[in-house]
C-alpha positions as CSV (number, residue, x, y, z in Angstrom):
1,M,-21.9,-5.4,28.4
2,N,-19.2,-4.4,30.5
3,N,-15.4,-4.3,29.0
4,G,-14.2,-7.3,30.6
5,T,-16.7,-9.1,29.2
6,H,-16.4,-7.0,25.3
7,D,-12.8,-8.0,25.6
8,A,-13.3,-12.1,26.3
9,N,-15.6,-12.0,23.4
10,K,-13.3,-10.6,20.8
11,D,-10.7,-12.9,22.3
12,E,-12.6,-16.2,21.8
13,V,-13.9,-14.6,18.3
14,L,-9.8,-14.1,17.8
15,Q,-9.2,-17.9,18.7
16,S,-11.4,-19.1,16.7
17,Y,-9.9,-17.4,13.5
18,F,-6.7,-18.5,14.2
19,H,-8.0,-22.1,14.5
20,Q,-9.7,-21.6,11.2
21,I,-7.0,-20.4,9.0
22,K,-4.3,-22.8,11.0
23,N,-4.2,-25.4,8.6
24,I,-4.8,-23.5,5.2
25,P,-1.9,-24.4,3.2
26,L,0.8,-22.0,1.8
27,L,1.0,-21.5,-2.1
28,T,4.4,-22.2,-4.0
29,F,5.1,-19.4,-6.7
30,E,4.0,-21.7,-9.4
31,E,0.8,-21.8,-7.7
32,E,0.5,-18.2,-7.3
33,L,1.2,-17.3,-11.1
34,E,-1.3,-19.8,-12.1
35,L,-3.9,-18.3,-9.5
36,S,-3.3,-14.8,-11.1
37,R,-3.9,-16.0,-14.8
38,L,-7.3,-17.7,-13.6
39,I,-8.1,-14.3,-11.3
40,E,-7.6,-12.0,-14.7
41,K,-10.1,-14.2,-16.3
42,G,-12.4,-13.5,-13.7
43,D,-12.0,-16.8,-11.7
44,Q,-13.4,-15.7,-8.2
45,A,-12.4,-19.3,-6.8
46,A,-9.2,-18.2,-7.6
47,K,-8.8,-14.9,-6.4
48,K,-10.6,-16.7,-2.8
49,R,-8.0,-19.3,-2.8
50,L,-5.2,-16.9,-3.1
51,I,-6.7,-14.6,-0.1
52,E,-7.4,-17.3,1.9
53,A,-3.6,-18.8,1.3
54,N,-2.2,-15.2,2.9
55,L,-4.5,-14.5,6.0
56,K,-1.6,-15.9,8.0
57,L,0.6,-13.3,6.6
58,V,-2.0,-10.8,7.4
59,V,-1.9,-12.0,11.1
60,K,2.3,-11.8,10.8
61,I,2.1,-8.1,9.7
62,A,-0.7,-6.9,12.1
63,R,0.8,-8.5,14.9
64,A,4.0,-6.2,14.8
65,Y,1.2,-3.0,15.1
66,V,-0.6,-4.0,18.2
67,T,-1.0,-1.0,21.0
68,S,-2.8,-0.9,24.2
69,D,-5.3,0.9,22.7
70,V,-6.1,-1.0,19.2
71,P,-7.2,-4.6,19.1
72,L,-5.1,-7.5,17.2
73,L,-8.7,-8.2,15.7
74,D,-9.2,-4.5,14.4
75,I,-6.0,-4.6,12.9
76,I,-6.3,-8.0,10.7
77,Q,-9.6,-7.0,9.9
78,E,-8.0,-4.0,8.4
79,G,-5.0,-5.7,6.9
80,N,-7.3,-8.2,5.1
81,L,-8.7,-5.3,3.2
82,G,-5.4,-4.5,2.1
83,L,-4.9,-8.4,1.1
84,M,-7.9,-8.5,-1.0
85,T,-7.1,-5.3,-3.1
86,A,-3.6,-7.1,-3.7
87,A,-5.4,-10.4,-4.8
88,G,-7.1,-8.2,-7.2
89,K,-4.5,-6.1,-8.7
90,Y,-1.5,-8.9,-8.5
91,S,-0.3,-10.2,-11.9
92,H,1.6,-12.9,-12.7
93,L,4.2,-10.7,-15.7
94,K,5.2,-8.6,-12.3
95,K,7.2,-12.0,-11.7
96,V,7.5,-11.2,-7.9
97,R,5.8,-13.6,-5.1
98,F,2.6,-12.5,-4.1
99,S,3.5,-12.2,-0.3
100,T,5.8,-9.3,-1.4
101,Y,3.0,-7.8,-3.3
102,A,0.5,-8.0,-1.0
103,G,2.8,-7.0,1.9
104,W,2.9,-3.6,0.7
105,W,-1.1,-3.2,0.3
106,I,-1.7,-4.9,4.2
107,R,0.9,-2.4,5.8
108,Q,-0.4,0.5,3.8
109,T,-4.3,-0.5,4.6
110,I,-3.3,-0.9,8.3
111,S,-0.9,2.2,8.8
112,R,-4.0,4.5,7.4
113,Y,-6.0,2.8,9.6
114,M,-3.9,3.1,12.8
115,V,-3.2,7.3,11.9
116,N,-6.7,7.6,11.3
117,K,-7.8,6.1,14.7
118,R,-5.4,6.9,17.1
119,R,-4.3,10.4,15.7
120,T,-5.5,13.5,18.3
121,I,-4.7,16.4,16.5
122,R,-3.8,18.0,13.2
123,L,0.0,18.4,12.0
124,P,0.9,21.5,10.7
125,H,1.2,20.7,7.0
126,R,5.4,20.6,6.7
127,K,5.0,17.9,9.8
128,E,2.4,16.0,7.6
129,E,4.5,15.8,4.7
130,T,7.3,14.8,7.1
131,L,5.1,11.9,8.6
132,R,4.2,10.8,5.0
133,R,8.1,10.9,4.3
134,I,8.9,8.5,7.4
135,Q,5.7,6.1,6.0
136,R,7.5,5.6,3.1
137,V,11.0,5.7,4.2
138,Y,9.7,3.1,6.8
139,H,8.0,0.5,4.4
140,T,10.9,0.7,1.8
141,L,13.7,0.1,4.9
142,T,11.6,-3.0,6.1
143,Q,11.8,-4.7,2.9
144,T,15.6,-3.6,1.8
145,L,16.9,-4.4,5.3
146,N,14.5,-7.4,6.0
147,R,13.9,-6.1,9.8
148,Q,12.3,-3.4,11.2
149,P,14.3,-0.2,10.8
150,R,16.1,1.6,13.6
151,L,15.0,5.1,14.5
152,E,18.3,6.5,13.6
153,E,17.9,4.7,10.2
154,I,14.4,6.4,9.5
155,A,15.8,9.7,10.6
156,Q,18.7,9.6,8.2
157,N,17.1,8.6,5.0
158,V,14.1,11.1,5.8
159,G,16.7,13.8,6.3
160,A,15.6,14.7,9.8
161,S,17.0,14.4,13.3
162,C,16.3,11.8,15.5
163,A,14.7,14.0,17.8
164,E,12.3,15.5,15.3
165,V,11.0,12.1,13.9
166,E,10.6,11.0,17.0
167,L,8.6,14.5,17.9
168,I,5.9,13.6,15.3
169,L,5.9,10.1,16.0
170,N,4.7,10.9,19.6
171,M,2.2,13.7,18.1
172,T,0.7,11.2,16.1
173,N,0.8,8.7,18.8
174,G,3.0,6.6,16.9
175,F,2.5,4.5,13.9
176,I,5.6,2.9,13.3
177,P,5.6,-1.0,14.6
178,V,7.5,-2.6,17.4
179,D,9.4,-5.8,16.8
180,M,7.5,-8.8,17.1
181,D,9.6,-12.1,17.9
182,N,8.1,-15.5,16.7
183,R,8.3,-17.2,20.2
184,N,5.1,-15.2,21.4
185,D,3.0,-16.8,19.0
186,E,1.1,-18.4,21.6
187,Y,-1.3,-20.1,18.7
188,G,1.5,-21.2,16.6
189,I,0.2,-20.1,12.9
190,I,2.8,-17.9,11.9
191,E,6.1,-20.3,12.3
192,D,5.9,-21.1,8.7
193,I,5.1,-17.5,7.2
194,Y,7.2,-15.5,5.8
195,E,7.9,-12.5,3.2
196,D,10.0,-13.3,-0.1
197,Y,12.9,-10.2,0.4
198,T,14.6,-11.8,-2.5
199,Y,13.2,-9.1,-4.6
200,S,12.4,-5.7,-3.0
201,P,10.8,-4.0,-5.6
202,E,8.5,-1.8,-3.4
203,Q,9.4,1.6,-5.3
204,Q,9.9,0.2,-8.7
205,L,7.0,-1.6,-8.5
206,M,4.5,0.7,-7.6
207,R,5.9,3.6,-10.0
208,K,5.2,0.8,-13.0
209,S,1.8,0.3,-11.1
210,S,1.0,3.7,-10.9
211,R,1.9,4.2,-14.6
212,D,0.0,1.3,-15.6
213,A,-3.1,2.7,-13.9
214,T,-2.9,5.9,-15.4
215,L,-2.1,5.0,-18.6
216,K,-5.4,2.9,-18.4
217,A,-7.2,5.9,-17.2
218,L,-6.0,8.3,-20.2
219,K,-7.4,5.5,-22.5
220,S,-11.1,7.1,-21.3
221,L,-10.0,10.7,-22.9
222,K,-10.3,11.8,-26.2
223,N,-7.2,11.9,-28.5
224,R,-6.4,15.4,-27.9
225,E,-7.1,15.2,-24.2
226,R,-4.5,12.1,-23.8
227,R,-2.0,13.4,-26.0
228,I,-1.9,17.0,-24.0
229,L,-1.9,15.3,-20.5
230,M,1.3,13.3,-21.9
231,Y,2.9,15.8,-23.1
232,R,2.4,17.8,-19.9
233,Y,3.2,14.8,-17.4
234,E,6.1,13.8,-19.2
235,F,4.6,10.4,-20.3
236,N,6.9,10.1,-23.3
237,G,10.1,10.9,-21.5
238,E,10.7,14.3,-23.0
239,E,11.2,17.6,-20.6
240,K,8.0,19.0,-19.9
241,P,6.9,21.3,-22.5
242,T,5.0,24.6,-22.0
243,L,1.5,25.1,-23.6
244,K,3.0,27.2,-26.3
245,N,5.2,24.2,-27.5
246,I,2.3,22.1,-27.0
247,G,0.0,24.3,-28.9
248,E,2.6,24.3,-31.5
249,K,3.2,20.6,-32.5
250,M,-1.0,20.2,-32.4
251,G,-1.8,23.7,-34.4
252,I,-3.6,25.0,-31.8
253,S,-3.2,28.0,-29.1
254,P,-1.9,27.6,-26.0
255,E,-5.4,28.7,-24.4
256,T,-6.8,26.0,-25.7
257,V,-4.0,23.6,-24.7
258,R,-5.0,25.1,-21.1
259,Q,-8.8,24.5,-21.6
260,I,-8.4,21.0,-22.9
261,E,-5.9,20.2,-20.3
262,I,-8.4,21.3,-17.1
263,R,-11.0,19.4,-19.4
264,A,-8.8,16.2,-19.2
265,I,-7.8,16.9,-15.7
266,N,-11.5,16.9,-14.9
267,K,-12.4,13.8,-16.4
268,M,-9.5,12.0,-14.9
269,R,-10.8,12.8,-11.1
270,N,-13.3,9.8,-11.8
271,F,-10.4,7.5,-11.1
272,S,-8.6,9.6,-8.4
273,D,-9.1,7.3,-6.1
274,D,-7.4,4.5,-7.4
275,L,-4.7,6.5,-8.8
276,H,-4.2,8.4,-5.3
277,T,-3.9,4.5,-3.6
278,Y,-0.6,4.6,-6.0
279,Y,0.6,7.7,-5.9
280,L,0.6,8.5,-2.2
281,E,3.8,6.0,-1.6
282,A,5.2,5.6,-5.4
283,I,6.0,9.7,-6.1
């Protein structure tokens, strides 16, 4: 099959997909909260409805990431994975529109996909760290400014020059999406889709989610293991104690504290993938 035929087939699939999701009704905030309650009880039909009602949101976000070498359909598919993750983690207790919460997961999934797919060289460690800061700042500014941030704004918040930020983006083939105008929406499916920016909880929300996920993981540990990790990583809101301080509180030697800490951390590795997803942007 030549490239022209392949592209034409992808176009047909894309148009068919747009046609399928175009008339799916949006949800009210109250409906989202109710679906969340049902999902927490294991209702898969409710989860399916929440996902389907937000497929157009994925399209809206995905369109901003389109490049000449990455088809929109591929980006949408990745964004849908982020949407499904968000639907499984969203809670009515967060008191925030699902679009706000899901938008974060959709962008993270797409961004990682774009970077992994398009990066042709390995960046030096310092530039890798700068790239991660650029990603964090970009997503935060998108929420707080309610628009695509400019290069100057990103550079200022990253603490780097515009030239350095631009250099890193060029070295990675760029990952910051271009601004797309709804007038280019030839399929007419995103004019009624918007993200709720009345509350911009990105960092706060993800910090809380990361803490909740960590506390849940800590419950799998033995009492002494859990206490030591909570001391060492300041979960009690106190200043980080030394091994000696912890040993004195628990009536054991500093070396025993160290060994228990290592054992507990090894057990926590079972939860590493889930926790890493949060901590990548929240910390």
